[in-house]
PANULO-74606 format. One line per 2 residues: number of its first residue (from 1); their letters; for each residue x, y, z of N, C-alpha, C. Coordinates in steps of 0.001 Angstrom, whole numbers. Layout:
<recs>
NUM = a = X:Y:Z:X:Y:Z:X:Y:Z; ...
</recs>
This chain:
<recs>
1 = mk = 20204:-32038:49733:19358:-30863:49937:19997:-29615:49310; 21353:-29489:49527:22046:-28354:48940:21921:-28350:47417
3 = hl = 22058:-29538:46853:21959:-29672:45393:20571:-29264:44907; 19530:-29677:45642:18151:-29352:45275:17923:-27842:45330
5 = ly = 18399:-27206:46422:18249:-25757:46556:18975:-25029:45432; 20164:-25510:45093:20947:-24881:44022:20205:-24962:42691
7 = ti = 19559:-26140:42452:18791:-26338:41220:17606:-25385:41159; 16920:-25221:42323:15759:-24328:42369:16183:-22887:42092
9 = vl = 17304:-22472:42708:17816:-21119:42492:18139:-20896:41020; 18753:-21888:40385:19075:-21778:38964:17834:-21623:38107
11 = li = 16808:-22398:38434:15553:-22334:37683:14900:-20968:37831; 14879:-20464:39078:14269:-19153:39316:15050:-18077:38578
13 = ss = 16387:-18174:38668:17245:-17204:37994:17033:-17248:36491; 16905:-18452:35957:16696:-18618:34520:15372:-18010:34094
15 = ny = 14325:-18285:34877:13010:-17737:34548:13018:-16225:34622; 13722:-15671:35628:13795:-14222:35786:14525:-13593:34604
17 = sf = 15602:-14247:34178:16354:-13738:33025:15497:-13780:31775; 14736:-14847:31636:13856:-14963:30469:12811:-13858:30475
19 = aq = 12279:-13602:31667:11259:-12555:31776:11850:-11198:31419; 13082:-10962:31898:13728:-9705:31566:13961:-9599:30067
21 = nd = 14429:-10664:29480:14714:-10680:28049:13439:-10489:27242; 12352:-11136:27707:11077:-11021:27010:10570:-9590:27038
23 = ns = 10758:-8927:28189:10321:-7545:28323:11131:-6628:27416; 12407:-6971:27204:13269:-6138:26377:12897:-6228:24895
25 = kk = 12037:-7149:24548:11633:-7314:23154:10609:-6262:22726; 10171:-5436:23648:9167:-4427:23331:9728:-3416:22343
27 = fv = 8932:-3069:21329:9329:-2016:20401:8108:-1229:19956; 8348:2:19514:7274:926:19152:7692:1736:17932
29 = lv = 6752:1975:17030:6984:2811:15851:5829:3804:15731; 6156:5081:15582:5134:6133:15464:5464:6993:14245
31 = ih = 4448:7394:13486:4684:8216:12295:3712:9394:12233; 4113:10393:11466:3180:11475:11105:3384:11821:9635
33 = gg = 2331:12351:9034:2394:12760:7636:1979:14199:7453; 2092:14986:8534:1773:16405:8449:535:16778:9233
35 = ag = 496:18028:9667:-650:18571:10397:-1137:19823:9692; -2391:20200:9932:-2928:21414:9325:-4434:21405:9271
37 = ti = -4986:22133:8304:-6426:22211:8146:-6912:20968:7408; -7003:19891:8148:-7418:18601:7579:-8794:18268:8146
39 = lk = -9822:18499:7345:-11199:18333:7804:-11883:17187:7068; -12626:16389:7809:-13347:15268:7198:-14349:15767:6160
41 = se = -14919:16932:6405:-15912:17498:5486:-15314:17848:4126; -13994:18009:4086:-13327:18369:2838:-12548:17194:2229
43 = mt = -12713:16013:2812:-11967:14830:2366:-12921:13832:1697; -12595:13428:473:-13405:12413:-183:-13063:11042:395
45 = pe = -13988:10089:354:-13698:8742:855:-12489:8120:166; -12338:8386:-1135:-11225:7818:-1893:-9886:8388:-1416
47 = re = -9863:9688:-1170:-8622:10332:-739:-8273:9915:695; -9276:9813:1534:-9043:9361:2904:-8463:7943:2909
49 = ka = -8989:7112:2041:-8504:5740:1928:-7059:5720:1448; -6738:6602:501:-5374:6664:-35:-4383:7080:1056
51 = yt = -4748:8073:1850:-3876:8505:2947:-3705:7397:3978; -4798:6727:4295:-4738:5641:5270:-3831:4523:4788
53 = hg = -3952:4182:3506:-3098:3144:2934:-1629:3572:2943; -1390:4852:2625:-30:5364:2614:618:5294:3983
55 = ln = -131:5681:5006:375:5612:6374:596:4165:6802; -315:3301:6411:-198:1884:6768:1031:1245:6125
57 = da = 1283:1574:4861:2456:1028:4171:3749:1449:4875; 3782:2707:5300:4968:3213:5985:5155:2518:7329
59 = lq = 4081:2377:8079:4152:1691:9366:4638:262:9201; 4121:-406:8201:4477:-1804:7989:5958:-1966:7659
61 = ag = 6498:-1002:6902:7913:-1061:6530:8800:-1001:7771; 8488:-92:8668:9273:31:9886:9045:-1113:10848
63 = yn = 7801:-1553:10940:7448:-2656:11839:8178:-3936:11432; 8259:-4179:10144:8930:-5389:9665:10394:-5428:10110
65 = il = 11028:-4275:10149:12419:-4200:10577:12540:-4419:12084; 11718:-3722:12842:11787:-3833:14304:11429:-5236:14794
67 = sk = 10439:-5852:14160:9988:-7174:14599:11024:-8260:14351; 11959:-7989:13432:13012:-8962:13134:14315:-8643:13861
69 = gg = 14231:-7725:14829:15411:-7386:15604:16228:-6253:15035; 15660:-5527:14064:16366:-4403:13471:16429:-3212:14410
71 = ta = 17258:-2242:14054:17452:-1078:14916:16414:5:14675; 16263:863:15675:15342:1993:15550:15761:2896:14391
73 = ld = 17069:3097:14209:17559:3934:13112:17162:3378:11757; 17355:2075:11566:16988:1451:10291:15485:1549:10053
75 = av = 14704:1368:11101:13248:1432:10978:12787:2834:10612; 13388:3841:11241:13027:5235:10959:13348:5588:9516
77 = ea = 14543:5222:9069:14925:5536:7684:14014:4842:6681; 13759:3565:6871:12921:2808:5936:11498:3339:5903
79 = ti = 10962:3687:7058:9598:4212:7141:9472:5529:6400; 10428:6418:6634:10367:7733:5994:10574:7632:4491
81 = kv = 11380:6690:4040:11566:6501:2599:10247:6164:1913; 9431:5358:2558:8115:5015:1994:7263:6269:1862
83 = le = 7306:7126:2868:6521:8364:2833:7086:9346:1812; 8411:9374:1674:9035:10257:675:8663:9831:-740
85 = dn = 8442:8554:-949:8110:8043:-2285:6616:8174:-2608; 5826:8582:-1626:4374:8704:-1809:4018:10162:-2088
87 = pl = 3493:10484:-3279:3205:11879:-3645:2114:12547:-2812; 1439:11811:-1947:414:12415:-1090:1028:13317:-21
89 = fn = 2297:13077:304:2923:13791:1410:3973:14780:916; 4154:15854:1681:5089:16913:1308:6521:16546:1703
91 = ag = 7049:15576:990:8422:15114:1192:8779:14267:-17; 10013:14358:-483:10379:13544:-1636:9497:13824:-2836
93 = kg = 8907:12781:-3384:8099:12872:-4601:6954:13873:-4492; 6393:14061:-3323:5247:14960:-3156:5605:16331:-2645
95 = av = 6876:16723:-2744:7326:18003:-2194:6654:19194:-2865; 6428:20233:-2083:5825:21461:-2602:6875:22266:-3370
97 = ft = 6393:23297:-4090:7267:24111:-4913:7630:25429:-4233; 8857:25860:-4499:9291:27173:-4028:8737:28242:-4966
99 = ne = 8950:29497:-4637:8513:30604:-5476:9117:30524:-6869; 10324:29960:-6960:11015:29829:-8245:10556:28606:-9031
101 = gk = 9631:27833:-8474:9147:26651:-9167:10048:25447:-9002; 10830:25415:-7910:11713:24288:-7627:11210:23493:-6427
103 = ne = 11757:22291:-6284:11476:21475:-5092:12768:21399:-4291; 12776:22005:-3105:13944:22001:-2240:13632:21166:-1001
105 = ld = 14430:20140:-785:14105:19139:229:15039:19201:1433; 14469:18963:2606:15212:18950:3864:14910:17659:4618
107 = as = 15882:17173:5383:15648:15983:6201:16681:15890:7314; 16324:15168:8369:17274:14940:9460:16963:13624:10156
109 = im = 17968:13089:10841:17808:11840:11575:18735:11882:12785; 18321:11225:13880:19132:11259:15103:19067:9932:15837
111 = dg = 20210:9560:16386:20363:8322:17140:20334:8638:18633; 19326:8120:19336:19185:8403:20754:20252:7771:21624
113 = kt = 20900:6727:21133:21926:6032:21913:23218:6834:21988; 23629:7404:20861:24911:8100:20786:24780:9611:20690
115 = lk = 23569:10110:20438:23295:11525:20164:23943:11980:18861; 24334:11033:18015:24815:11386:16685:23609:11784:15830
117 = ag = 23854:12688:14874:22756:13159:14029:23269:13549:12655; 22369:13548:11673:22712:13969:10325:21550:14704:9700
119 = av = 21856:15676:8844:20792:16459:8214:21248:17017:6876; 20275:17225:5991:20527:17909:4713:19453:18962:4514
121 = ag = 19822:20019:3806:18864:21102:3558:19022:21630:2138; 17894:21943:1519:17897:22557:204:18439:21693:-914
123 = vt = 18246:20378:-828:18702:19512:-1919:17601:19388:-2968; 17993:19236:-4223:17020:19233:-5323:17116:18015:-6227
125 = tv = 18121:17172:-6013:18324:16039:-6931:18414:14701:-6211; 18124:14677:-4933:18238:13453:-4144:16865:12810:-3972
127 = kn = 16722:11577:-4408:15428:10899:-4356:14918:10736:-2926; 15790:10349:-2018:15397:10131:-625:16323:10895:316
129 = pi = 15954:12114:659:16786:12956:1532:17101:12317:2884; 16200:11494:3420:16449:10880:4725:17658:9951:4671
131 = tv = 17878:9317:3523:19026:8420:3361:20328:9210:3328; 20286:10391:2716:21482:11237:2696:21761:11771:4106
133 = ar = 20709:12133:4822:20880:12588:6208:21545:11486:7041; 21118:10253:6815:21724:9107:7525:23197:8968:7139
135 = av = 23499:9195:5873:24888:9099:5419:25741:10204:6037; 25188:11400:6164:25907:12498:6807:26265:12104:8235
137 = md = 25331:11465:8919:25548:11042:10296:26590:9925:10389; 26455:8931:9526:27286:7725:9622:28632:7819:8917
139 = ks = 28711:8634:7858:29890:8585:7001:30611:9918:6839; 30302:10859:7724:31022:12135:7705:31242:12600:9135
141 = sh = 32029:13641:9277:32272:14207:10604:31351:15388:10868; 30389:15593:9974:29489:16740:10086:28099:16317:10567
143 = vm = 27284:17319:10868:25885:17076:11232:24957:17530:10112; 25256:18668:9482:24372:19170:8433:25151:19572:7193
145 = ma = 24593:19222:6027:25114:19672:4739:23964:20276:3953; 24274:21226:3074:23215:21927:2347:23534:22067:868
147 = gk = 22462:22182:81:22568:22515:-1326:23454:21606:-2148; 24250:22224:-3028:25089:21479:-3977:26092:20574:-3264
149 = ga = 26612:21053:-2151:27575:20239:-1414:26954:18955:-906; 25721:19052:-401:25017:17870:90:24719:16914:-1058
151 = eq = 24390:17472:-2219:24106:16635:-3389:25369:15920:-3873; 26497:16624:-3853:27766:16010:-4240:28122:14873:-3286
153 = fa = 27931:15107:-1996:28186:14080:-996:27268:12884:-1212; 25994:13148:-1503:25029:12076:-1729:25458:11187:-2893
155 = aq = 25910:11809:-3970:26358:11048:-5137:27577:10196:-4794; 28504:10738:-4022:29693:10000:-3624:29358:8793:-2749
157 = qg = 28275:8915:-1983:27874:7831:-1085:26955:6816:-1757; 26698:7010:-3052:25885:6058:-3796:24385:6213:-3602
159 = ct = 23963:7362:-3075:22521:7611:-2921:21897:7836:-4297; 20622:7526:-4421:19938:7655:-5710:19756:9123:-6077
161 = iv = 20321:9513:-7224:20213:10874:-7731:19210:10886:-8877; 18326:11878:-8903:17290:11959:-9934:17282:13353:-10556
163 = dp = 16699:13447:-11740:16481:14749:-12349:15415:15477:-11529; 15539:16782:-11328:14558:17528:-10533:13113:17342:-10989
165 = sy = 12926:17005:-12264:11571:16805:-12783:10869:15626:-12101; 11637:14734:-11492:11066:13588:-10789:10079:14033:-9716
167 = ff = 10345:15184:-9098:9547:15620:-7961:8261:16348:-8363; 8072:16599:-9641:6889:17346:-10082:5606:16546:-9867
169 = te = 4622:17197:-9236:3264:16652:-9165:2296:17783:-9487; 1265:17471:-10211:307:18479:-10676:-355:19210:-9506
171 = er = -698:18466:-8466:-1386:19067:-7322:-520:20117:-6632; 759:19805:-6429:1651:20759:-5773:1891:21982:-6655
173 = wk = 1941:21769:-7964:2127:22889:-8886:932:23842:-8824; -262:23280:-8758:-1460:24106:-8645:-1477:24883:-7328
175 = sl = -960:24270:-6278:-881:24960:-4983:29:26181:-5076; 1138:26036:-5810:2048:27164:-5997:1360:28287:-6753
177 = lk = 663:27936:-7837:-32:28955:-8630:-1077:29677:-7792; -1741:28951:-6922:-2745:29558:-6044:-2101:30532:-5070
179 = ek = -967:30145:-4493:-262:31019:-3556:236:32272:-4263; 729:32107:-5486:1206:33268:-6244:60:34211:-6587
181 = an = -1110:33641:-6858:-2288:34464:-7128:-2650:35295:-5902; -2509:34717:-4743:-2778:35449:-3507:-1768:36576:-3306
183 = ds = -509:36302:-3676:508:37342:-3586:156:38515:-4497; -324:38182:-5688:-714:39229:-6639:-1887:40030:-6101
185 = lk = -2796:39339:-5457:-3967:40009:-4888:-3543:41017:-3827; -2589:40635:-3020:-2083:41550:-1984:-1471:42784:-2624
187 = ai = -701:42569:-3690:-23:43683:-4348:-1022:44634:-5000; -2045:44061:-5621:-3034:44888:-6322:-3865:45704:-5357
189 = hn = -4359:45061:-4329:-5263:45732:-3385:-4543:46379:-2212; -3260:45993:-2043:-2507:46512:-899:-3322:46382:383
191 = dt = -3999:45246:480:-4893:45016:1617:-4670:43591:2101; -3830:43419:3076:-3485:42084:3566:-4697:41358:4117
193 = ak = -5577:42077:4762:-6752:41446:5371:-7624:40781:4324; -7817:41464:3178:-8630:40887:2110:-7938:39666:1522
195 = ak = -6645:39779:1318:-5909:38665:723:-5942:37440:1604; -5863:37649:2899:-5814:36515:3812:-7096:35701:3795
197 = tf = -8205:36308:3385:-9449:35547:3361:-9394:34433:2334; -8452:34509:1409:-8326:33484:390:-7408:32356:828
199 = lk = -6740:32541:1975:-5804:31552:2457:-6416:30666:3521; -5991:29427:3538:-6468:28487:4552:-5865:28813:5914
201 = qk = -4625:29325:5902:-3977:29670:7157:-3277:31008:7000; -2851:31559:8112:-2273:32890:8115:-962:32966:7341
203 = en = -673:34158:6865:568:34488:6198:852:33559:5024; 2104:33118:4921:2537:32414:3724:2611:30907:3910
205 = sd = 1837:30381:4840:1928:28951:5120:999:28147:4227; 1388:26913:3983:545:25998:3234:-636:25610:4119
207 = yk = -1794:25312:3506:-2963:24979:4315:-2787:23654:5035; -1824:22852:4576:-1538:21574:5244:-36:21361:5245
209 = yg = 501:21139:6428:1932:20881:6535:2160:19385:6335; 2561:18994:5144:2676:17568:4832:3998:16937:5181
211 = tv = 4804:17643:5974:6069:17081:6456:5839:15679:7020; 6796:14780:6812:6660:13420:7344:7714:13173:8410
213 = gc = 7407:12253:9308:8363:11950:10359:8105:10603:10991; 9106:10103:11697:8993:8803:12352:9867:8790:13599
215 = va = 9355:8169:14655:10153:7920:15862:9998:6454:16216; 11042:5880:16804:11003:4445:17094:11788:4096:18345
217 = ld = 11313:3062:19015:12016:2417:20122:12226:970:19713; 13476:513:19661:13710:-866:19256:13802:-1784:20474
219 = my = 13916:-3086:20230:13881:-4058:21314:15144:-4038:22183; 16124:-3229:21786:17337:-3084:22583:17277:-1858:23486
221 = gn = 16151:-1146:23420:15975:32:24264:16516:1315:23674; 16838:1285:22373:17378:2479:21723:16293:3249:20979
223 = la = 16411:4570:21020:15451:5460:20373:16079:6107:19143; 15236:6477:18184:15692:7204:17005:14537:8049:16483
225 = ag = 14893:9131:15782:13879:10022:15216:14348:10537:13864; 13389:10797:12979:13714:11355:11672:12570:12190:11138
227 = ts = 12899:13170:10301:11901:14065:9718:12331:14419:8300; 11364:14564:7397:11670:14919:6008:10575:15816:5464
229 = tg = 10946:16802:4656:9943:17753:4157:10364:18417:2855; 9362:18938:2169:9592:19781:998:9474:21246:1363
231 = gm = 9247:21524:2639:9178:22908:3102:7803:23524:2965; 7775:24773:2575:6539:25557:2524:6263:26034:1103
233 = tn = 5044:25871:654:4672:26319:-686:5008:27793:-889; 5649:28091:-2027:5966:29468:-2406:7065:30090:-1546
235 = kk = 7829:29276:-850:8908:29827:-16:9966:30488:-895; 10628:31492:-341:11611:32263:-1096:12967:32304:-390
237 = fg = 13961:32755:-1140:15275:33091:-592:15961:31939:139; 15728:30705:-316:16405:29575:305:15927:29286:1715
239 = ri = 14687:29624:1995:14129:29411:3338:14269:27962:3777; 14655:27757:5032:14756:26428:5622:13970:26440:6928
241 = gd = 13149:25438:7126:12341:25360:8339:13001:24541:9425; 12174:23963:10281:12695:23252:11454:13103:21810:11172
243 = sp = 12580:21225:10103:12759:19787:9879:14206:19304:9873; 15151:20030:9251:16526:19531:9262:17345:20022:10458
245 = ii = 16709:20756:11352:17441:21345:12472:17304:20466:13714; 18424:19882:14119:18431:19023:15298:18085:19863:16533
247 = ga = 17104:19391:17287:16651:20113:18464:15395:20909:18208; 15144:21263:16965:13923:21997:16617:12874:21033:16063
249 = gt = 13186:20405:14916:12226:19500:14303:12449:18038:14606; 13655:17708:15053:14021:16310:15315:14923:16224:16541
251 = ya = 14681:15223:17368:15580:14987:18502:15346:13591:19057; 16433:12970:19547:16320:11648:20174:17396:11502:21235
253 = dn = 17003:11010:22390:17923:10780:23498:17387:9592:24288; 18179:8555:24397:17732:7346:25094:17288:7600:26533
255 = st = 17771:8666:27136:17410:8946:28518:16047:9606:28648; 15493:10071:27523:14180:10741:27577:13234:10207:26495
257 = ca = 13392:10700:25270:12412:10376:24232:12968:10641:22839; 12171:10307:21830:12470:10629:20432:11289:11427:19886
259 = is = 11577:12481:19113:10541:13406:18663:10731:13795:17206; 9620:13900:16480:9606:14466:15129:8441:15445:15047
261 = ct = 8712:16636:14517:7706:17706:14502:7185:17999:13098; 6024:18631:13050:5442:19103:11798:4629:20352:12080
263 = gy = 4766:21355:11237:4004:22578:11470:4698:23782:10869; 4353:24950:11368:4937:26200:10891:6345:26294:11465
265 = ge = 7333:25938:10651:8685:25709:11108:9345:26824:11872; 9071:28075:11487:9708:29202:12158:9419:29208:13655
267 = yf = 8206:28827:14029:7832:28809:15441:8499:27651:16175; 8638:26519:15502:9294:25362:16106:10780:25634:16337
269 = ir = 11384:26397:15423:12783:26769:15596:12927:27692:16798; 12079:28691:16884:12165:29671:17971:11949:29021:19334
271 = lv = 11145:27966:19367:10883:27271:20621:11872:26135:20892; 12754:25871:19914:13638:24707:19984:12790:23515:20455
273 = ma = 11721:23274:19713:10609:22431:20151:11025:21045:20647; 11717:20296:19807:12007:18908:20156:12922:18801:21379
275 = ks = 13960:19614:21410:14883:19580:22544:14207:20082:23820; 13303:21041:23676:12601:21575:24851:11767:20498:25530
277 = vs = 11143:19648:24713:10372:18539:25293:11295:17623:26087; 12428:17258:25489:13382:16389:26156:13903:17026:27446
279 = dr = 14202:18318:27393:14719:19014:28567:13694:19064:29695; 12450:19273:29324:11407:19323:30357:11287:17972:31064
281 = me = 11460:16907:30295:11415:15576:30895:12624:15330:31800; 13802:15726:31303:15029:15458:32047:15212:16386:33249
283 = la = 14969:17675:33053:15287:18653:34082:14118:18998:35001; 12897:19017:34424:11722:19343:35237:10981:18085:35680
285 = he = 11480:16930:35237:10907:15632:35610:9424:15512:35218; 9084:16128:34095:7729:15988:33574:7608:14671:32819
287 = tm = 6400:14148:32721:6168:12993:31871:6201:13475:30424; 6339:12547:29487:6345:12943:28090:5026:13597:27702
289 = kq = 3920:13088:28222:2611:13665:27928:2538:15093:28429; 3011:15341:29627:2999:16691:30178:3869:17623:29340
291 = at = 5060:17173:28992:6009:18004:28260:5517:18332:26855; 5013:17331:26145:4549:17568:24771:3295:18430:24743
293 = ne = 2391:18207:25674:1174:19020:25722:1491:20476:26046; 2404:20684:26963:2770:22052:27334:3378:22790:26140
295 = mi = 4244:22111:25408:4927:22761:24295:4001:22992:23096; 3178:22009:22766:2305:22131:21586:1014:22889:21902
297 = mh = 352:22519:22968:-965:23083:23259:-897:24459:23912; 254:24794:24509:363:26093:25169:1449:26983:24543
299 = kl = 2699:26584:24656:3792:27428:24188:3670:27773:22704; 3396:26776:21870:3303:26998:20428:2157:27947:20096
301 = ge = 987:27676:20684:-170:28523:20433:14:29936:20930; 622:30080:22086:847:31409:22665:1748:32255:21781
303 = lg = 2668:31593:21100:3592:32300:20217:2936:32635:18875; 1843:31936:18553:1135:32185:17306:1347:31129:16250
305 = gd = 1994:30024:16628:2264:28966:15664:1282:27824:15754; 1342:26940:14765:492:25751:14806:1221:24565:14204
307 = gg = 734:23377:14556:1361:22145:14110:1243:21073:15172; 2137:20103:15122:2076:19010:16079:3394:18248:16108
309 = li = 3411:17166:16865:4597:16326:16927:4206:14900:17308; 5128:13993:17077:4978:12625:17563:6171:12327:18457
311 = av = 5946:11495:19468:7027:11182:20396:6833:9806:20995; 7958:9180:21329:7945:7920:22079:9045:8027:23119
313 = dk = 8751:7623:24349:9781:7717:25376:10491:6390:25576; 11450:6364:26492:12292:5189:26686:11512:3988:27204
315 = ng = 10289:4232:27717:9442:3140:28211:8395:2686:27198; 8397:3319:26018:7457:2934:24975:6147:3680:24999
317 = ni = 6038:4706:25844:4825:5526:25850:4795:6408:24611; 3596:6684:24109:3424:7426:22859:2678:8735:23116
319 = am = 3071:9796:22404:2355:11072:22431:2242:11594:21003; 1074:12145:20656:860:12681:19304:7:13957:19370
321 = pf = 414:14977:20124:-405:16186:20265:-303:17103:19042; -1362:17846:18760:-1354:18850:17695:-2434:19880:17996
323 = nt = -2243:21110:17527:-3224:22168:17783:-3891:22654:16503; -3871:21816:15486:-4533:22100:14212:-5799:21248:14098
325 = ag = -6491:21365:12958:-7731:20604:12775:-7483:19113:12615; -6281:18756:12188:-5976:17340:12008:-4491:17103:11872
327 = my = -4097:15845:11960:-2703:15450:11729:-2695:13987:11287; -2086:13718:10150:-1926:12336:9701:-960:11646:10654
329 = rg = -1397:10555:11268:-565:9943:12296:-929:8484:12503; -13:7746:13114:-299:6351:13402:841:5710:14170
331 = ym = 572:4516:14699:1622:3798:15415:1378:2300:15346; 2448:1545:15557:2383:90:15712:3321:-291:16853
333 = ts = 2947:-1332:17592:3774:-1771:18708:4055:-3266:18615; 4981:-3720:19464:5393:-5122:19445:4273:-6078:19806
335 = dv = 3281:-5585:20550:2147:-6461:20864:1035:-6314:19827; 1437:-5909:18631:580:-5841:17441:-601:-4886:17613
337 = kk = -405:-3857:18397:-1399:-2797:18459:-1112:-1826:17324; -2152:-1406:16620:-1965:-469:15516:-3109:527:15480
339 = ei = -2767:1779:15188:-3804:2811:15084:-3364:3826:14047; -4283:4210:13181:-4041:5238:12180:-5183:6251:12288
341 = ki = -4812:7532:12418:-5825:8577:12546:-5473:9776:11670; -6491:10549:11350:-6299:11742:10530:-6860:12982:11203
343 = yk = -8067:12867:11733:-8769:14032:12269:-8636:14132:13781; -9103:15253:14305:-9136:15435:15749:-10240:14547:16300
345 = d = -10003:13906:17430:-11016:13014:18013:-12124:13818:18676
</recs>
């Protein structure tokens, strides 16, 4: 009888362990490709299809890694590289132009398990800034590198270096010329109100923030986040937004969530957006939905900013709030759920 009871206990214990292990296999991948004035009425079927395909390709790249037992960090980097290589998005190949006619790229990545992070800002010759940000995190004692120094480090680490002409796209160049024309209009008429009628959004912001980002939860329970951008069309004086700033545009902590932001960067910096969401969850015991909605739908708007974010918490819950007309976004999960959206529902 003792032997029989012992066998039953072993079987129950084995089944329980299997159930626990099976549950630990859960993973989630969430992406964004920018938020802004994205209206269906202004989108051709062909262009909508191209964006959808671009988002799907990025999701698939990260999903393939997570489904094979890869880490959240590897999935985030691989996903963002796909978006950086797609000229539809304002990162990497599709980066916008500065006032000087250059492409200055920023990126950051963070490991929720260790709170290690890496970032680069103002690089002009690196094909995939997210990979250099990962190298800063993994292969240096620093968190952020900028400009020529970051490019020198990237070359030493074997990252792909390209001629700046690689980043040129006709559409982004035309956007710069349009912004400069608006600047001229302001100077001629000395009437900001008249000039603003020609802009899609207030002040010097691009009508669409094409920053890209990814957050992931792997089957080991670890979170990671990454963000990459070309910044703001017609930006001057070496301006840097929130994307490469840990706590503003990117944050990950296994005890709370992983976040990547997109929008008018100055406001996200002032709100310390990503870290504020995490803090609200940890200190105020808010759910991720409560925390992200409060920060994006209330705090950001009250300050006068716009944009959105994507987030995944330690339990695999997803949030994708934004206060603009649209946001390129999507997710895939271990139970093969997938969704890609562009407009406001």
